[in-house]
Backbone of each chain as ProteinMPNN parsed JSONL, in Angstrom:
{"seq_chain_A": "MSSNQIKVLFFGQIAEYTLVNQLILNDFYDTDAVIAHLNFIYPRLQDSPYQLAVDKEIIHENTAFTANHILALLPPYAGG", "coords_chain_A": {"N_chain_A": [[77.58, 82.745, 125.016], [75.192, 82.726, 127.583], [72.754, 80.271, 128.596], [69.238, 80.798, 128.191], [65.777, 81.418, 129.152], [62.699, 81.989, 127.69], [59.544, 83.045, 128.382], [56.625, 82.974, 126.575], [53.699, 84.763, 126.164], [50.276, 84.548, 125.215], [47.325, 86.29, 124.215], [43.753, 87.054, 124.095], [42.435, 87.245, 120.795], [44.756, 86.335, 119.637], [45.543, 84.175, 121.2], [43.619, 82.433, 120.43], [44.465, 81.605, 117.916], [46.83, 80.33, 118.488], [46.152, 78.373, 120.238], [47.173, 77.835, 122.678], [48.006, 79.312, 125.853], [50.493, 80.009, 126.633], [54.021, 79.649, 125.904], [57.171, 78.055, 126.394], [60.36, 78.977, 125.573], [63.68, 78.124, 124.802], [66.929, 79.54, 124.752], [66.755, 81.814, 122.974], [67.675, 84.927, 121.722], [66.877, 87.482, 121.052], [63.972, 89.603, 120.397], [63.182, 89.606, 117.712], [64.068, 87.122, 116.787], [62.449, 85.374, 118.217], [59.915, 86.105, 117.235], [60.17, 85.425, 114.526], [60.346, 82.671, 114.771], [57.821, 82.127, 115.914], [56.156, 82.978, 113.832], [56.704, 81.025, 112.009], [55.707, 78.682, 113.205], [53.108, 79.425, 113.75], [51.532, 80.504, 111.282], [49.412, 82.304, 110.783], [49.766, 84.408, 112.465], [51.175, 86.391, 111.189], [49.332, 87.901, 109.88], [48.017, 89.195, 111.823], [47.163, 91.897, 113.942], [49.216, 93.136, 116.542], [50.807, 94.213, 119.603], [54.046, 94.157, 121.188], [55.209, 93.173, 124.4], [57.853, 93.265, 126.666], [58.663, 91.855, 129.626], [56.447, 93.153, 130.729], [56.543, 95.725, 129.675], [55.832, 97.799, 126.942], [57.37, 97.357, 123.778], [59.044, 98.721, 120.886], [60.888, 98.101, 119.031], [63.413, 95.748, 117.874], [64.516, 93.771, 120.575], [66.967, 92.862, 122.851], [67.463, 89.785, 124.611], [68.728, 89.306, 127.671], [68.649, 87.643, 129.772], [66.439, 85.522, 131.602], [63.177, 86.107, 130.415], [59.864, 87.581, 129.987], [57.813, 87.52, 127.266], [55.151, 89.117, 125.742], [52.405, 88.82, 123.518], [50.215, 91.136, 122.381], [47.082, 91.661, 121.383], [44.842, 94.17, 119.816], [43.555, 96.457, 122.228], [40.633, 96.369, 124.36], [39.4, 97.375, 126.605], [37.158, 98.716, 129.133]], "CA_chain_A": [[76.317, 83.308, 125.493], [74.616, 81.779, 128.522], [71.433, 79.767, 128.267], [68.139, 81.563, 128.791], [64.431, 80.874, 128.962], [61.733, 83.041, 127.383], [58.133, 82.659, 128.474], [55.841, 83.753, 125.615], [52.281, 84.768, 126.56], [49.313, 84.897, 124.164], [46.058, 86.777, 124.775], [42.659, 87.415, 123.202], [42.319, 86.521, 119.533], [46.033, 85.67, 119.343], [45.516, 82.876, 121.885], [42.757, 81.536, 119.647], [45.236, 81.011, 116.824], [47.914, 79.485, 118.983], [45.498, 77.306, 121.013], [47.783, 77.761, 124.02], [48.175, 80.646, 126.44], [51.909, 80.327, 126.791], [55.065, 78.742, 125.428], [58.499, 78.301, 126.958], [61.401, 78.812, 124.555], [65.035, 78.199, 125.347], [68.046, 80.002, 123.934], [66.444, 82.858, 121.992], [68.426, 86.061, 122.276], [66.205, 88.765, 120.853], [62.545, 89.459, 120.076], [63.027, 89.257, 116.295], [64.263, 85.671, 116.636], [61.242, 84.713, 118.732], [58.79, 86.356, 116.317], [60.394, 84.605, 113.322], [59.983, 81.296, 115.161], [56.366, 82.055, 116.091], [55.533, 83.083, 112.507], [56.891, 79.736, 111.35], [54.792, 77.656, 113.744], [51.725, 79.956, 113.693], [51.609, 81.426, 110.135], [48.366, 83.347, 110.801], [50.231, 85.555, 113.26], [51.683, 87.444, 110.301], [48.191, 88.719, 109.454], [47.301, 89.622, 113.03], [47.753, 93.058, 114.609], [49.532, 93.009, 117.977], [51.994, 94.875, 120.144], [54.863, 93.278, 122.021], [55.689, 93.679, 125.692], [58.882, 92.473, 127.328], [58.572, 92.066, 131.077], [55.294, 94.041, 130.965], [56.734, 97.049, 129.085], [55.686, 97.777, 125.485], [58.592, 97.648, 123.009], [58.744, 99.123, 119.506], [61.954, 97.65, 118.136], [64.031, 94.497, 118.324], [65.014, 93.917, 121.942], [67.816, 91.725, 123.234], [67.173, 89.056, 125.842], [69.992, 89.086, 128.361], [68.459, 86.616, 130.807], [65.082, 84.996, 131.441], [62.24, 87.215, 130.233], [58.501, 87.271, 129.566], [57.402, 88.243, 126.065], [53.694, 88.983, 125.566], [51.805, 89.295, 122.267], [49.019, 91.819, 122.856], [46.204, 92.16, 120.311], [44.261, 95.474, 120.148], [42.88, 96.491, 123.528], [39.182, 96.592, 124.308], [38.91, 97.576, 127.965], [36.223, 99.808, 129.383]], "C_chain_A": [[75.636, 82.29, 126.398], [73.188, 81.416, 128.116], [70.357, 80.663, 128.897], [66.803, 80.881, 128.511], [63.469, 82.05, 128.769], [60.331, 82.453, 127.506], [57.352, 83.576, 127.531], [54.368, 83.619, 125.994], [51.408, 85.23, 125.398], [47.987, 85.29, 124.814], [45.025, 86.98, 123.673], [42.636, 86.566, 121.947], [43.617, 85.825, 119.142], [46.041, 84.274, 119.978], [44.58, 81.899, 121.185], [43.533, 80.856, 118.528], [46.221, 79.983, 117.358], [47.38, 78.264, 119.738], [46.158, 77.049, 122.361], [47.929, 79.19, 124.528], [49.633, 81.02, 126.644], [52.799, 79.238, 126.226], [56.334, 79.063, 126.197], [59.514, 78.006, 125.865], [62.767, 78.953, 125.226], [66.009, 78.718, 124.298], [67.609, 80.824, 122.726], [66.987, 84.167, 122.566], [67.924, 87.432, 121.864], [64.767, 88.521, 120.379], [62.348, 89.085, 118.609], [63.137, 87.744, 116.084], [63.025, 84.914, 117.122], [60.084, 84.884, 117.753], [58.954, 85.533, 115.031], [59.991, 83.157, 113.6], [58.459, 81.154, 115.276], [55.647, 82.132, 114.746], [55.644, 81.767, 111.737], [55.887, 78.712, 111.879], [53.33, 78.105, 113.765], [51.654, 80.97, 112.549], [50.563, 82.545, 110.176], [48.766, 84.559, 111.637], [50.67, 86.715, 112.378], [50.568, 88.369, 109.825], [47.461, 89.347, 110.637], [47.957, 90.861, 113.627], [48.04, 92.749, 116.081], [50.716, 93.897, 118.317], [52.771, 93.836, 120.951], [55.187, 93.969, 123.34], [56.746, 92.717, 126.219], [58.864, 92.847, 128.81], [57.588, 93.195, 131.403], [55.494, 95.472, 130.478], [56.641, 96.917, 127.565], [57.035, 98.099, 124.826], [58.191, 97.95, 121.568], [59.839, 98.71, 118.537], [62.569, 96.375, 118.712], [64.729, 94.703, 119.67], [65.771, 92.655, 122.342], [67.315, 91.094, 124.528], [68.503, 88.729, 126.519], [69.887, 88.004, 129.433], [67.101, 85.973, 130.548], [64.098, 86.165, 131.372], [60.854, 86.677, 129.897], [58.16, 88.161, 128.376], [55.9, 88.018, 125.881], [53.285, 89.543, 124.216], [50.415, 89.826, 122.608], [48.183, 92.309, 121.683], [45.549, 93.471, 120.738], [43.4, 95.436, 121.408], [41.395, 96.813, 123.379], [38.603, 96.782, 125.717], [37.899, 98.701, 128.041], [34.797, 99.424, 129.053]], "O_chain_A": [[75.512, 81.121, 126.032], [72.516, 82.154, 127.396], [70.542, 81.21, 129.984], [66.714, 79.917, 127.75], [63.431, 82.979, 129.576], [59.982, 81.491, 126.822], [57.402, 84.798, 127.663], [53.85, 82.51, 126.13], [51.748, 86.176, 124.688], [47.577, 84.712, 125.821], [45.358, 87.067, 122.491], [42.793, 85.346, 121.998], [43.596, 84.84, 118.403], [46.493, 83.309, 119.361], [44.724, 80.684, 121.324], [43.3, 79.687, 118.22], [46.421, 78.919, 116.772], [48.069, 77.251, 119.862], [45.751, 76.152, 123.098], [47.971, 80.145, 123.752], [49.97, 82.193, 126.806], [52.402, 78.082, 126.087], [56.55, 80.204, 126.605], [59.526, 76.914, 125.297], [62.966, 79.797, 126.1], [65.92, 78.379, 123.119], [68.035, 80.567, 121.6], [66.786, 84.475, 123.74], [68.486, 88.445, 122.281], [64.394, 87.406, 120.015], [61.436, 88.321, 118.291], [62.388, 87.162, 115.299], [62.609, 83.931, 116.509], [59.357, 83.931, 117.472], [57.972, 85.005, 114.509], [59.37, 82.504, 112.761], [57.882, 80.18, 114.793], [54.651, 81.441, 114.531], [54.785, 81.44, 110.918], [55.289, 77.964, 111.106], [52.421, 77.275, 113.793], [51.709, 82.174, 112.799], [50.81, 83.631, 109.65], [48.158, 85.622, 111.518], [50.554, 87.878, 112.764], [50.833, 89.498, 109.412], [46.407, 89.959, 110.467], [49.174, 90.886, 113.805], [47.204, 92.171, 116.776], [51.509, 94.278, 117.456], [52.242, 92.794, 121.341], [55.408, 95.179, 123.391], [56.55, 91.502, 126.215], [59.03, 94.009, 129.179], [57.859, 94.063, 132.232], [54.704, 96.351, 130.822], [57.277, 96.048, 126.968], [57.749, 99.002, 125.264], [57.15, 97.502, 121.09], [59.722, 98.95, 117.335], [62.3, 95.978, 119.846], [65.44, 95.688, 119.87], [65.278, 91.537, 122.191], [66.812, 91.778, 125.419], [69.304, 87.96, 125.988], [70.897, 87.512, 129.937], [66.662, 85.89, 129.401], [64.174, 87.098, 132.171], [60.681, 85.503, 129.57], [58.211, 89.388, 128.464], [55.432, 86.88, 125.866], [53.752, 90.607, 123.809], [49.547, 89.081, 123.063], [48.554, 93.295, 121.044], [45.674, 93.863, 121.898], [42.622, 94.506, 121.621], [40.967, 97.44, 122.41], [37.465, 96.399, 125.986], [37.796, 99.529, 127.136], [33.887, 100.238, 129.21]]}, "seq_chain_B": "MSTDHRVRNIFIQGPISGAFIGGKIAAHASKKNIGGHSIFLGQVRADLKDGREVTAIEYTAYEEMALQKMHQIRQDIFAKYDLTCMHIYHSLGVVAVGEISLFVFTSSVHRAPAIEGCQETVERLKKELPVWGKELLSDQSYVWKVNQV", "coords_chain_B": {"N_chain_B": [[48.284, 115.55, 147.076], [48.476, 112.083, 146.416], [50.183, 109.825, 148.554], [50.299, 107.205, 148.418], [51.701, 104.363, 147.333], [51.094, 101.81, 146.619], [50.47, 99.041, 144.422], [47.333, 98.604, 143.265], [44.623, 96.255, 143.163], [42.348, 96.203, 140.477], [40.453, 94.653, 139.398], [37.339, 92.973, 139.066], [35.351, 90.131, 139.334], [32.938, 89.465, 136.955], [29.904, 91.542, 136.529], [29.815, 95.015, 137.685], [28.105, 95.954, 140.426], [25.203, 98.021, 141.122], [24.838, 98.336, 143.844], [27.422, 97.973, 144.838], [28.687, 100.209, 143.719], [27.184, 102.268, 144.877], [27.854, 101.821, 147.536], [30.552, 102.482, 147.561], [30.405, 105.215, 147.042], [29.006, 106.088, 149.306], [30.896, 105.516, 151.246], [32.575, 107.642, 151.213], [31.512, 109.66, 152.694], [32.596, 110.322, 155.108], [34.86, 111.698, 154.525], [35.622, 114.741, 154.89], [36.819, 116.847, 153.555], [36.332, 116.711, 150.881], [34.797, 118.128, 148.02], [33.653, 117.558, 145.638], [32.697, 114.895, 143.472], [33.539, 112.846, 140.662], [32.192, 110.585, 138.39], [32.586, 107.885, 136.202], [30.82, 105.505, 134.383], [31.101, 102.595, 132.646], [29.1, 100.889, 130.373], [27.796, 97.86, 129.085], [26.922, 97.654, 125.748], [24.238, 97.058, 123.437], [25.284, 96.534, 120.71], [24.963, 96.169, 117.098], [26.18, 93.594, 115.066], [26.752, 92.857, 111.951], [23.998, 92.361, 111.737], [23.561, 90.799, 113.925], [22.913, 90.804, 117.392], [24.803, 92.139, 120.09], [25.049, 90.425, 123.104], [26.452, 90.187, 125.421], [29.65, 90.884, 126.951], [32.698, 89.201, 127.182], [35.307, 89.575, 129.266], [38.864, 89.53, 129.327], [42.24, 89.713, 130.612], [45.69, 90.757, 130.672], [46.655, 90.491, 133.533], [48.715, 91.177, 135.415], [50.332, 92.99, 134.018], [48.417, 94.916, 133.377], [47.707, 95.905, 135.904], [50.095, 97.023, 136.716], [50.381, 98.979, 134.724], [48.08, 100.485, 135.215], [48.734, 101.5, 137.684], [50.826, 103.224, 136.992], [49.36, 105.074, 135.448], [47.644, 106.074, 137.402], [49.524, 107.332, 139.109], [50.459, 109.326, 137.373], [48.108, 110.821, 136.936], [47.482, 111.721, 139.49], [49.702, 113.348, 139.851], [49.175, 115.345, 138.036], [46.621, 116.409, 138.525], [44.789, 117.881, 141.217], [43.789, 115.791, 143.169], [41.743, 114.239, 145.673], [41.142, 111.573, 146.058], [41.107, 108.463, 144.183], [39.401, 105.87, 142.551], [39.306, 102.816, 140.842], [37.59, 100.372, 139.017], [37.323, 97.392, 137.162], [35.64, 95.062, 135.159], [36.112, 91.485, 134.876], [35.58, 88.459, 133.0], [32.185, 87.458, 132.171], [29.967, 90.005, 131.21], [26.779, 91.149, 130.996], [24.665, 92.745, 128.502], [23.714, 96.047, 129.316], [24.705, 95.918, 131.855], [27.262, 97.064, 134.179], [30.675, 97.56, 133.445], [32.901, 99.041, 133.925], [34.133, 101.264, 136.325], [34.97, 104.348, 137.266], [36.13, 106.611, 139.595], [36.596, 109.658, 140.871], [37.706, 112.155, 143.205], [37.711, 115.443, 144.64], [38.686, 118.609, 146.182], [37.508, 120.866, 145.006], [35.388, 120.996, 142.025], [36.631, 120.828, 139.414], [39.241, 119.421, 139.168], [38.401, 116.785, 139.768], [36.561, 116.194, 137.704], [38.076, 116.553, 135.323], [40.268, 114.896, 135.812], [39.02, 112.421, 136.001], [38.001, 112.075, 133.403], [40.381, 112.011, 131.867], [41.613, 109.775, 132.945], [39.848, 107.712, 132.177], [40.102, 107.842, 129.363], [42.819, 107.212, 129.077], [43.042, 104.642, 130.245], [41.487, 103.094, 128.574], [43.021, 103.108, 126.281], [45.463, 102.074, 127.123], [45.422, 99.86, 128.88], [46.028, 96.386, 128.967], [43.54, 94.748, 128.125], [40.979, 92.606, 127.001], [38.039, 92.053, 125.005], [35.527, 89.837, 124.318], [32.869, 89.928, 122.236], [29.83, 88.614, 122.748], [27.37, 87.149, 120.761], [23.913, 87.217, 119.554], [23.392, 84.935, 118.065], [24.909, 82.959, 119.136], [27.512, 83.094, 118.232], [30.618, 84.995, 118.125], [32.473, 88.103, 118.252], [35.618, 89.869, 118.299], [36.044, 92.636, 120.316], [37.169, 95.937, 119.567], [38.707, 98.803, 120.777], [37.82, 102.198, 119.972], [40.219, 104.499, 118.815]], "CA_chain_B": [[48.71, 114.447, 146.218], [48.521, 110.803, 147.118], [51.496, 109.265, 148.842], [50.076, 105.766, 148.457], [52.381, 103.825, 146.157], [50.752, 100.399, 146.41], [49.768, 98.638, 143.2], [46.029, 98.126, 143.736], [43.836, 95.446, 142.24], [41.168, 96.916, 139.948], [39.577, 93.708, 138.696], [36.197, 92.362, 139.746], [34.786, 89.073, 138.488], [31.543, 89.719, 136.607], [29.502, 92.956, 136.471], [29.952, 95.873, 138.864], [26.695, 96.176, 140.791], [24.807, 99.32, 141.639], [25.046, 98.342, 145.298], [28.85, 98.179, 145.052], [28.978, 101.609, 143.383], [26.573, 103.079, 145.93], [28.636, 101.644, 148.757], [31.794, 103.259, 147.43], [30.062, 106.641, 147.201], [28.649, 106.31, 150.715], [32.096, 105.408, 152.072], [33.29, 108.919, 151.204], [30.806, 110.656, 153.515], [33.436, 110.702, 156.246], [35.997, 112.503, 154.045], [34.955, 116.048, 154.939], [37.48, 117.86, 152.712], [35.907, 116.524, 149.48], [33.673, 118.975, 147.613], [33.049, 117.07, 144.397], [33.073, 113.593, 142.914], [33.171, 112.595, 139.272], [32.062, 109.134, 138.211], [32.29, 107.361, 134.871], [30.402, 104.106, 134.38], [31.048, 101.986, 131.327], [27.996, 99.914, 130.331], [27.832, 97.018, 127.874], [25.914, 98.163, 124.807], [23.724, 96.038, 122.508], [25.642, 96.851, 119.322], [24.643, 95.18, 116.062], [27.334, 93.137, 114.288], [26.21, 92.141, 110.793], [22.633, 91.937, 112.014], [23.468, 90.019, 115.166], [23.01, 91.728, 118.52], [25.688, 91.801, 121.212], [24.272, 90.107, 124.311], [27.344, 90.29, 126.58], [31.085, 90.907, 126.636], [33.533, 88.403, 128.089], [36.582, 90.287, 129.397], [40.076, 88.9, 129.851], [43.296, 90.72, 130.74], [47.028, 90.419, 131.162], [46.361, 91.197, 134.784], [49.899, 91.768, 136.067], [50.735, 94.181, 133.26], [47.356, 95.919, 133.486], [47.776, 96.547, 137.222], [51.296, 97.868, 136.698], [50.073, 100.14, 133.87], [47.089, 101.316, 135.918], [49.476, 102.189, 138.744], [51.515, 104.351, 136.339], [48.347, 106.076, 135.09], [47.218, 106.692, 138.667], [50.582, 108.259, 139.563], [50.465, 110.472, 136.447], [46.904, 111.635, 137.137], [47.638, 112.414, 140.78], [50.711, 114.4, 139.686], [48.646, 116.411, 137.166], [45.38, 116.986, 139.06], [44.774, 117.933, 142.682], [42.72, 114.875, 143.582], [41.737, 113.7, 147.029], [41.27, 110.126, 145.889], [40.695, 107.878, 142.9], [39.117, 104.435, 142.628], [39.05, 102.245, 139.52], [37.205, 98.953, 139.004], [37.043, 96.886, 135.811], [35.169, 93.671, 135.199], [36.626, 90.352, 134.093], [34.513, 87.477, 132.82], [31.032, 87.834, 131.345], [29.12, 91.12, 131.649], [25.651, 91.191, 130.048], [24.2, 94.054, 128.027], [23.032, 96.825, 130.349], [25.45, 95.867, 133.122], [28.419, 97.964, 134.265], [31.966, 96.862, 133.37], [33.983, 99.964, 134.305], [33.732, 102.264, 137.333], [36.073, 105.267, 137.575], [35.573, 107.464, 140.644], [37.609, 110.608, 141.362], [37.178, 113.127, 144.166], [38.621, 116.561, 144.89], [38.136, 119.664, 147.038], [36.592, 121.561, 144.082], [34.944, 120.03, 141.022], [37.373, 120.705, 138.156], [40.196, 118.301, 139.106], [37.704, 115.49, 139.755], [35.968, 115.981, 136.38], [39.127, 116.412, 134.307], [41.061, 113.707, 136.136], [38.204, 111.246, 135.675], [37.957, 111.919, 131.944], [41.692, 111.592, 131.348], [41.85, 108.392, 133.392], [39.06, 106.821, 131.314], [40.716, 107.808, 128.035], [44.101, 106.507, 129.129], [42.948, 103.196, 130.534], [40.961, 102.402, 127.391], [44.115, 102.971, 125.314], [46.722, 101.537, 127.64], [45.35, 98.629, 129.681], [45.884, 95.165, 128.172], [42.258, 94.089, 128.421], [40.319, 92.204, 125.753], [36.617, 91.776, 125.164], [34.88, 89.006, 123.298], [31.456, 90.294, 122.193], [29.017, 87.417, 122.53], [26.273, 87.578, 119.896], [22.616, 86.551, 119.758], [23.338, 83.621, 117.395], [25.912, 82.127, 119.85], [28.866, 83.348, 117.739], [31.23, 86.124, 118.825], [33.522, 88.878, 117.572], [36.499, 90.528, 119.266], [35.846, 94.087, 120.404], [38.369, 96.773, 119.462], [38.378, 100.17, 121.193], [38.088, 103.316, 119.066], [41.344, 105.295, 119.333]], "C_chain_B": [[48.843, 113.165, 147.031], [49.956, 110.374, 147.379], [51.407, 107.743, 148.89], [50.645, 105.134, 147.194], [52.089, 102.347, 145.929], [50.143, 100.192, 145.029], [48.462, 97.995, 143.653], [45.367, 97.24, 142.701], [42.643, 96.264, 141.761], [40.114, 95.936, 139.447], [38.537, 93.077, 139.615], [35.65, 91.299, 138.809], [33.308, 89.353, 138.235], [31.212, 91.209, 136.647], [29.739, 93.678, 137.789], [28.541, 96.319, 139.248], [26.449, 97.61, 141.246], [25.041, 99.431, 143.138], [26.517, 98.591, 145.632], [29.201, 99.649, 144.835], [28.421, 102.528, 144.476], [27.348, 103.008, 147.233], [29.915, 102.445, 148.736], [31.522, 104.752, 147.586], [29.804, 106.936, 148.684], [29.886, 106.316, 151.612], [32.876, 106.717, 152.131], [32.624, 109.99, 152.067], [31.675, 111.162, 154.666], [34.645, 111.548, 155.833], [35.504, 113.935, 153.846], [35.615, 117.125, 154.084], [37.064, 117.749, 151.247], [34.718, 117.424, 149.186], [33.002, 118.499, 146.344], [33.583, 115.71, 144.004], [32.77, 113.607, 141.42], [33.21, 111.091, 139.062], [31.815, 108.834, 136.736], [31.927, 105.892, 135.028], [30.354, 103.624, 132.944], [30.021, 100.866, 131.336], [28.075, 99.13, 129.031], [26.619, 97.338, 127.001], [25.51, 97.055, 123.825], [23.993, 96.458, 121.069], [25.127, 95.776, 118.376], [25.908, 94.867, 115.273], [26.804, 92.279, 113.149], [24.83, 91.553, 111.105], [22.465, 91.111, 113.27], [23.717, 90.954, 116.349], [24.009, 91.213, 119.566], [24.824, 91.561, 122.447], [25.116, 90.24, 125.583], [28.769, 90.462, 126.065], [31.803, 90.062, 127.673], [34.926, 89.035, 128.111], [37.688, 89.383, 129.926], [41.159, 89.973, 129.898], [44.637, 90.041, 131.008], [47.12, 91.165, 132.495], [47.58, 91.878, 135.398], [50.329, 93.046, 135.353], [49.688, 95.286, 133.397], [47.432, 96.64, 134.831], [48.995, 97.454, 137.316], [51.035, 99.148, 135.898], [49.077, 101.065, 134.562], [47.754, 102.095, 137.04], [50.218, 103.402, 138.171], [50.523, 105.466, 136.003], [47.899, 106.822, 136.339], [48.24, 107.718, 139.152], [50.595, 109.506, 138.696], [49.283, 111.404, 136.72], [46.988, 112.39, 138.467], [48.663, 113.537, 140.689], [50.14, 115.601, 138.933], [47.443, 117.135, 137.774], [45.39, 116.886, 140.581], [43.605, 117.103, 143.21], [42.875, 114.475, 145.041], [41.867, 112.181, 146.986], [40.732, 109.677, 144.531], [40.481, 106.379, 143.097], [38.73, 103.94, 141.241], [38.655, 100.782, 139.703], [36.844, 98.556, 137.581], [36.645, 95.422, 135.922], [36.092, 92.729, 134.437], [35.489, 89.333, 133.999], [33.337, 88.099, 132.074], [30.214, 88.954, 132.006], [28.025, 91.276, 130.597], [25.34, 92.626, 129.626], [23.418, 94.748, 129.144], [23.745, 96.823, 131.683], [26.714, 96.73, 133.014], [29.708, 97.149, 134.299], [33.133, 97.749, 133.792], [33.426, 101.031, 135.24], [34.976, 103.075, 137.674], [35.501, 106.365, 138.461], [36.688, 108.351, 141.175], [36.939, 111.64, 142.263], [38.215, 114.215, 144.395], [37.923, 117.614, 145.754], [37.119, 120.48, 146.234], [36.389, 120.672, 142.856], [35.912, 119.791, 139.861], [38.39, 119.551, 138.144], [39.506, 116.932, 139.043], [37.176, 115.184, 138.357], [37.053, 115.703, 135.345], [39.975, 115.162, 134.56], [40.323, 112.429, 135.792], [38.226, 111.009, 134.169], [39.286, 111.424, 131.399], [42.015, 110.155, 131.753], [41.105, 107.406, 132.497], [39.718, 106.691, 129.949], [42.001, 106.993, 128.054], [43.924, 105.014, 129.365], [42.371, 102.43, 129.344], [42.052, 102.184, 126.338], [45.249, 102.096, 125.815], [46.622, 100.238, 128.428], [45.184, 97.402, 128.784], [44.692, 94.335, 128.637], [41.594, 93.785, 127.094], [38.871, 91.824, 126.032], [36.093, 90.96, 123.998], [33.401, 89.347, 123.338], [30.649, 89.059, 121.809], [27.727, 87.84, 121.832], [25.047, 86.681, 120.049], [22.531, 85.191, 119.078], [24.409, 82.664, 117.947], [27.323, 82.274, 119.263], [29.458, 84.527, 118.531], [32.173, 86.866, 117.882], [34.375, 89.529, 118.666], [36.292, 92.031, 119.186], [37.191, 94.789, 120.238], [37.97, 98.185, 119.841], [38.676, 101.171, 120.094], [39.236, 104.116, 119.655], [41.344, 106.676, 118.688]], "O_chain_B": [[49.27, 113.182, 148.186], [50.831, 110.54, 146.529], [52.334, 107.075, 149.35], [50.121, 105.351, 146.102], [52.765, 101.7, 145.129], [49.404, 101.038, 144.526], [48.47, 96.972, 144.337], [45.531, 97.449, 141.499], [41.998, 96.945, 142.559], [39.002, 96.342, 139.109], [38.811, 92.706, 140.756], [35.502, 91.545, 137.612], [32.52, 89.465, 139.174], [32.105, 92.045, 136.78], [29.848, 93.065, 138.851], [27.866, 96.99, 138.467], [27.359, 98.31, 141.691], [25.399, 100.497, 143.64], [26.834, 99.315, 146.576], [29.907, 100.26, 145.638], [29.101, 103.446, 144.937], [27.483, 104.002, 147.946], [30.324, 103.018, 149.746], [32.317, 105.471, 148.193], [30.321, 107.907, 149.236], [29.928, 107.029, 152.614], [33.738, 106.891, 152.994], [33.126, 111.111, 152.158], [31.509, 112.288, 155.136], [35.369, 112.056, 156.689], [35.028, 114.293, 152.768], [35.045, 118.2, 153.899], [37.414, 118.617, 150.447], [33.763, 117.496, 149.96], [31.916, 118.964, 145.997], [34.765, 115.411, 144.179], [31.855, 114.297, 140.97], [34.139, 110.412, 139.5], [30.953, 109.442, 136.101], [32.619, 105.132, 135.706], [29.638, 104.191, 132.118], [30.059, 99.992, 132.202], [28.392, 99.695, 127.984], [25.471, 97.299, 127.444], [26.331, 96.225, 123.436], [23.064, 96.706, 120.3], [24.885, 94.636, 118.774], [26.625, 95.778, 114.86], [26.45, 91.118, 113.349], [24.541, 90.403, 110.778], [21.345, 90.759, 113.639], [24.619, 91.79, 116.311], [24.051, 90.023, 119.878], [23.977, 92.384, 122.794], [24.579, 90.387, 126.681], [29.055, 90.215, 124.893], [31.56, 90.182, 128.874], [35.636, 89.03, 127.105], [37.483, 88.585, 130.841], [41.008, 91.03, 129.287], [44.702, 88.914, 131.499], [47.592, 92.299, 132.568], [47.494, 93.02, 135.85], [50.648, 94.051, 135.989], [50.037, 96.46, 133.519], [47.241, 97.854, 134.892], [48.937, 98.524, 137.922], [51.405, 100.245, 136.315], [49.215, 102.286, 134.501], [47.373, 103.233, 137.316], [50.24, 104.47, 138.782], [50.794, 106.644, 136.236], [47.789, 108.048, 136.337], [47.881, 108.825, 139.554], [50.725, 110.619, 139.208], [49.438, 112.625, 136.732], [46.609, 113.558, 138.55], [48.528, 114.56, 141.36], [50.56, 116.736, 139.157], [47.267, 118.335, 137.564], [45.925, 115.937, 141.154], [42.58, 117.636, 143.635], [43.983, 114.387, 145.568], [42.603, 111.583, 147.771], [40.013, 110.403, 143.844], [41.29, 105.707, 143.736], [37.927, 104.566, 140.55], [39.3, 100.044, 140.447], [36.146, 99.288, 136.879], [37.238, 94.653, 136.679], [36.762, 93.124, 133.482], [34.561, 89.342, 134.807], [33.478, 89.137, 131.426], [29.828, 88.871, 133.172], [28.323, 91.512, 129.426], [25.705, 93.585, 130.305], [22.587, 94.141, 129.819], [23.432, 97.634, 132.554], [27.166, 97.074, 131.922], [29.835, 96.188, 135.058], [34.242, 97.253, 133.994], [32.38, 101.622, 134.975], [35.914, 102.567, 138.288], [34.495, 106.982, 138.113], [37.609, 107.878, 141.841], [35.76, 111.954, 142.102], [39.42, 113.968, 144.356], [36.725, 117.52, 146.022], [36.016, 120.754, 146.707], [37.127, 119.706, 142.661], [36.008, 118.667, 139.368], [38.4, 118.77, 137.193], [39.973, 116.029, 138.348], [37.316, 114.062, 137.87], [36.965, 114.739, 134.584], [40.351, 114.459, 133.621], [40.932, 111.459, 135.34], [38.441, 109.887, 133.711], [39.319, 110.521, 130.563], [42.622, 109.411, 130.984], [41.661, 106.382, 132.102], [39.879, 105.586, 129.431], [42.245, 106.182, 127.16], [44.605, 104.206, 128.733], [42.713, 101.268, 129.121], [42.018, 101.203, 125.595], [45.928, 101.445, 125.02], [47.637, 99.571, 128.631], [44.297, 97.377, 127.931], [44.812, 93.383, 129.409], [41.633, 94.598, 126.17], [38.519, 91.351, 127.113], [36.208, 91.356, 122.838], [32.735, 89.097, 124.343], [30.769, 88.534, 120.702], [27.067, 88.785, 122.264], [25.113, 85.573, 120.58], [21.696, 84.368, 119.455], [24.766, 81.681, 117.296], [28.249, 81.632, 119.757], [28.854, 84.992, 119.498], [32.608, 86.335, 116.86], [33.926, 89.715, 119.798], [36.36, 92.62, 118.107], [38.22, 94.302, 120.706], [37.005, 98.721, 119.297], [39.657, 101.026, 119.365], [39.246, 104.392, 120.855], [42.209, 107.497, 118.989]]}, "name": "protein", "num_of_chains": 2, "seq": "MSSNQIKVLFFGQIAEYTLVNQLILNDFYDTDAVIAHLNFIYPRLQDSPYQLAVDKEIIHENTAFTANHILALLPPYAGGMSTDHRVRNIFIQGPISGAFIGGKIAAHASKKNIGGHSIFLGQVRADLKDGREVTAIEYTAYEEMALQKMHQIRQDIFAKYDLTCMHIYHSLGVVAVGEISLFVFTSSVHRAPAIEGCQETVERLKKELPVWGKELLSDQSYVWKVNQV"}
């Protein structure tokens, strides 16, 4: 499996927990693996509601990373 | 139906002024086929949160995704309603109570598409745009706003 790079973006109240707006992770091959890693380094994430988007599209199940991708953790929306 | 496929910026730093809104309305005077406009203005409300009053909302967004999503919504609304044009503006940064943070403006030959298209656009963007609001409170604390779904 070739090397990849995943940019993880945090927003709103999620970014408050993480204290950073983004992370770069190397060699993660699906969203479940990234979330397990994030839950380990940011335990409060497990109690936080959010949706996931891969390359700006909402996903609802584990999604494979075939190359470099952007994963965003999106807390509940409040626009308008 | 619109044939304009550009992804347009909708974000404005700070509140949306009455002068800006008035200017956008006036700019349509030259479009002689329009018979009706519908406008929704979202205003920051002084809600009470555990006895503390909201004084402003600070908006942030995942801008690239929000603009892509807004483009999809725009395409869907134009496909469903016979609109002449549609303009959307949303604030980023701090908007004080009483100021406008959302401006949705639809126009059509007759009134029904403008009214219905405007309402559906507002409902969809509140559910689908990755925008967040920190409600700043009178005691200098804050809470995160969550839209009713």
